C-alpha positions in Angstrom: -19.0 -78.9 74.0 -18.0 -77.5 77.4 -16.1 -74.2 77.3 -13.5 -75.6 79.7 -12.5 -79.3 80.1 -10.0 -80.6 82.6 -9.0 -84.3 82.2 -7.1 -86.2 84.8 -5.0 -83.1 85.8 -1.9 -83.6 87.9 0.6 -81.0 89.1 3.7 -81.7 91.1 6.2 -79.3 92.6 9.2 -81.6 93.2 8.0 -84.4 95.4 4.8 -82.5 96.4 1.8 -83.5 94.3 -0.6 -80.6 94.5 -3.2 -81.8 92.0 -4.0 -85.5 91.9 -6.2 -86.4 89.0 -8.8 -83.5 88.7 -11.6 -83.8 86.2 -13.8 -80.8 85.5 -16.1 -79.3 82.9 -17.4 -75.8 82.8 -20.2 -74.8 80.4 -20.6 -71.5 78.8 -22.3 -69.0 81.1 -21.8 -71.2 84.1 -20.4 -70.0 87.5 -18.4 -72.7 89.2 -17.1 -71.9 92.8 -14.2 -73.8 94.3 -13.9 -74.1 98.1 -11.6 -76.0 100.4 -8.8 -75.6 102.9 -5.6 -73.7 102.1 -3.1 -75.8 100.2 -5.7 -78.1 98.6 -4.9 -77.1 95.0 -7.6 -74.6 94.2 -5.3 -71.8 93.1 -3.0 -74.1 91.3 -5.9 -75.5 89.3 -6.9 -71.9 88.2 -3.3 -71.2 87.2 -3.3 -74.4 85.1 -6.5 -73.2 83.4 -4.9 -69.9 82.3 -1.4 -71.3 81.4 0.5 -69.8 84.3 1.4 -73.4 85.5 2.3 -76.3 83.3 0.5 -79.5 84.3 2.6 -82.5 85.2 0.0 -84.8 83.6 -3.4 -84.7 82.1 -4.9 -82.0 79.8 -6.7 -78.7 79.9 -8.9 -77.7 77.0 -10.4 -74.2 76.6 -12.9 -73.6 73.8 -11.9 -76.9 72.2 -8.2 -76.0 72.0 -5.7 -77.8 74.3 -3.6 -75.6 76.4 0.0 -75.8 75.3 3.1 -74.3 76.9 4.1 -72.4 73.7 4.4 -68.6 73.3 1.8 -68.3 70.5 -0.6 -70.8 72.1 -0.3 -69.0 75.5 -0.9 -65.6 73.9 -4.1 -66.9 72.2 -5.2 -68.4 75.5 -4.7 -65.2 77.4 -7.1 -63.5 75.0 -9.7 -66.0 75.9 -9.2 -66.4 79.7 -9.1 -63.4 82.1 -7.5 -63.8 85.6 -8.0 -61.8 88.7 -5.6 -62.4 91.6 -5.7 -61.9 95.3 -3.4 -58.9 94.9 -4.2 -56.3 92.4 -0.9 -56.1 90.5 -1.7 -52.7 89.0 1.1 -50.6 87.6 1.6 -47.8 90.1 2.8 -45.3 87.6 -0.3 -45.7 85.4 -3.8 -44.3 85.9 -6.7 -46.7 86.2 -7.6 -46.1 82.6 -4.0 -46.6 81.4 -3.8 -49.9 83.4 -7.0 -51.1 81.7 -6.0 -50.1 78.1 -2.4 -51.3 78.2 -3.1 -54.9 77.1 -5.6 -54.0 74.4 -3.0 -51.6 72.9 0.1 -53.8 73.3 -1.4 -57.2 72.8 -4.3 -56.6 70.5 -2.7 -53.7 68.6 -5.7 -51.5 69.3 -5.4 -47.8 68.3 -5.2 -45.4 71.3 -8.6 -43.8 70.7 -10.3 -47.1 70.4 -8.5 -48.5 73.4 -9.5 -45.4 75.5 -13.2 -45.8 74.5 -13.0 -49.5 75.4 -11.3 -48.7 78.7 -13.9 -46.2 79.8 -16.7 -48.6 78.9 -15.1 -51.3 80.9 -14.4 -49.1 83.9 -18.1 -48.2 83.8 -19.0 -51.9 84.1 -17.2 -52.0 87.4 -18.5 -48.5 88.5 -15.0 -46.9 88.3 -15.5 -44.5 85.4 -15.3 -41.5 87.7 -11.9 -42.6 88.8 -10.4 -43.3 85.4 -7.6 -40.7 85.8 -6.7 -41.8 89.4 -3.5 -43.7 90.2 -3.5 -46.9 92.3 -2.2 -45.1 95.4 -5.3 -42.8 95.2 -7.7 -45.7 95.3 -8.9 -48.0 98.0 -8.2 -51.7 97.9 -11.7 -52.4 96.7 -11.4 -49.8 94.0 -8.1 -51.2 92.9 -9.5 -54.7 92.6 -12.4 -53.4 90.5 -9.9 -51.8 88.2 -8.1 -55.2 88.1 -11.4 -56.8 87.1 -11.9 -54.2 84.4 -8.4 -54.8 83.1 -9.2 -58.5 82.6 -12.6 -57.7 81.0 -11.0 -55.3 78.5 -9.5 -58.3 76.7 -13.0 -59.6 76.2 -12.4 -63.0 77.6 -14.7 -66.0 77.2 -14.1 -67.1 80.8 -13.0 -65.2 83.9 -11.0 -66.8 86.7 -11.0 -65.3 90.2 -8.4 -66.4 92.7 -9.7 -65.3 96.2 -10.3 -61.8 94.9 -11.5 -60.4 98.2 -9.0 -62.1 100.6 -6.6 -59.1 100.5 -9.3 -56.5 101.2 -10.5 -55.0 104.5 -13.9 -56.5 105.4 -15.8 -53.3 104.6 -14.5 -53.3 101.0 -15.4 -57.0 100.2 -19.0 -56.2 99.4 -18.3 -53.8 96.5 -16.1 -56.4 94.7 -18.5 -59.2 95.2 -21.3 -57.0 93.8 -19.4 -56.5 90.6 -18.9 -60.2 90.4 -22.6 -60.8 90.9 -23.4 -58.4 88.1 -21.0 -60.3 85.8 -22.7 -63.5 86.7 -26.1 -62.1 86.0 -24.9 -60.9 82.6 -23.9 -64.5 81.7 -20.1 -64.4 82.1 -18.5 -67.8 82.5 -16.7 -67.7 85.8 -14.4 -70.0 87.9 -14.1 -68.6 91.4 -11.9 -69.6 94.3 -13.3 -68.1 97.5 -14.1 -68.5 101.1 -17.2 -66.2 100.8 -19.8 -68.8 101.3 -22.7 -66.4 101.0 -21.5 -65.4 97.5 -21.1 -69.0 96.6 -24.6 -69.8 97.7 -26.1 -66.9 95.9 -24.3 -67.0 92.6 -22.8 -70.4 91.8 -24.4 -72.9 89.5 -22.0 -75.5 91.0 -19.8 -75.7 94.0 -16.7 -78.0 94.1 -15.1 -78.9 97.4 -11.4 -79.8 97.1 -9.1 -81.4 99.5 -5.6 -82.8 99.1 -5.5 -82.1 95.4 -8.8 -83.8 94.5 -12.4 -82.9 94.0 -14.1 -84.5 97.0 -17.6 -83.4 96.4 -19.5 -81.3 93.9 -23.1 -80.3 93.3 -25.4 -77.3 93.6 -24.8 -74.8 96.4 -27.7 -76.3 98.3 -26.2 -79.8 98.0 -22.6 -79.0 98.9 -22.9 -76.0 101.3 -26.1 -76.9 103.1 -26.5 -80.7 102.8 -22.9 -82.0 102.3 -22.6 -85.7 102.0 -18.8 -86.2 102.4 -17.5 -86.1 106.0 -14.5 -83.9 105.0 -16.8 -81.3 103.4 -18.9 -81.3 106.6 -15.8 -80.9 108.8 -14.5 -78.0 106.6 -17.8 -76.1 106.6 -18.2 -76.6 110.3 -14.8 -75.1 111.1 -15.4 -72.2 108.6 -18.7 -71.3 110.3 -17.0 -71.2 113.7 -14.6 -68.5 112.7 
């Protein structure tokens, strides 16, 4: 059974239909990268996967359990699915370690000592253990994003969702975040990633999905989609991207 299943997913915001019948499966340990123009529905799809948006039609199933817009169901979902956003959303008055341990303590009911040990181990995974006591204002953008990744990992999710995690970073800081994501992929973490970093997609993805106008237009291996695209819209998008 796939870890994630999306069946005929639709999402409307008023008269605007953002997702128009998306079907998707993600196997355990698979890295799936979504590419496409702004406004094509990539981020909305991720938000439906983690329960931040309620579909207008269709179904999302994670680990065999349908996603439901109910408090208990969403709480259970958020333990299984981690989300990393474009912006870091760290609490400015909490240290890096405190940001990472907040959810394990409050949501999982973990004791302080156990949560701290978990937090330090998780910060070590993203190479931020030396800055555990630093506050967000004392960290670079890349360091803050790595703390945000650690915060999501601390809940021990089965799948990690990344919504353009490097788009808010200065170019020189992008590499450090992508390297952490590469390490997670090498360790077998199931990942769904929205990104414009084509080099990362080519190196790490098992599958690439090109989306346009709320639909999956083309999917396949990185070689098939990024280097030998068949659909004219995919070729047009990649051509424009490479000219930037």
